[in-house]
C-alpha positions in Angstrom: 67.5 138.1 117.5 65.4 136.7 120.3 63.6 134.7 117.6 66.7 133.4 116.9 67.5 132.3 120.2 64.1 130.5 121.0 64.9 128.7 117.2 68.1 127.3 118.7 66.4 126.3 122.1 64.1 124.4 119.8 66.8 122.8 117.5 68.7 121.7 121.3 65.3 119.6 121.8 64.3 118.5 118.5 63.6 114.8 118.2 62.1 112.2 115.9 60.0 110.4 117.8 56.5 110.4 116.8 55.1 109.2 120.4 56.4 112.0 122.1 55.6 114.2 119.5 52.7 116.1 121.6 54.6 116.0 125.0 57.8 117.5 122.9 55.4 120.3 121.4 54.0 121.1 124.9 57.9 121.7 126.4 59.0 123.6 123.5 56.3 125.8 123.9 57.1 126.2 127.9 60.5 126.8 126.6 59.5 129.6 124.5 56.9 131.1 127.4 58.8 130.6 130.2 62.5 130.8 129.1 62.8 134.0 126.8 62.7 136.4 129.4 65.6 134.5 131.5 67.5 134.1 128.3 67.4 137.8 127.4 68.1 138.7 131.4 70.8 136.2 131.8 72.4 135.4 128.5 72.4 138.6 126.5 75.9 138.3 125.0 75.7 134.9 124.4 75.9 133.3 120.9 73.2 131.0 120.0 74.4 127.4 118.8 76.7 124.8 119.9 74.5 124.5 123.1 75.9 127.9 124.3 72.3 129.4 125.7 71.3 125.9 127.4 74.7 125.8 129.1 74.6 129.6 130.2 71.1 129.0 131.4 72.1 126.1 133.3 75.3 127.5 134.7 73.2 129.9 136.4 70.3 127.7 137.6 70.0 129.4 140.7 69.2 133.0 139.0 66.5 130.9 136.8 62.8 131.8 136.9 60.6 129.0 138.6 58.9 128.5 135.2 62.2 128.2 132.9 63.6 126.0 135.8 60.6 123.7 136.0 60.5 123.9 131.9 63.9 122.9 131.4 63.8 120.1 134.2 60.2 118.9 132.3 62.2 118.8 129.2 65.1 116.7 130.7 62.5 114.2 132.0 60.9 113.8 128.7 64.0 113.4 126.8 65.0 110.3 129.5 61.8 108.8 128.6 62.6 108.9 124.8 
């Protein structure tokens, strides 16, 4: 189930811009590393899909670990620069 949630996060952030592929891969890896515990702790009963996990994390921004919060911020910056 946890791998499925990570897969959903990956789908939420998938892009087709080759120039930013390395940056995107790094951000996806950061999400895998830093947000997995937050997803398990803060959103254990949230069904993956439709952006529900991301919405759950964003709704609980104050409860996120520093690593996850930074990974989400970096990903949003990357999305804006694409």
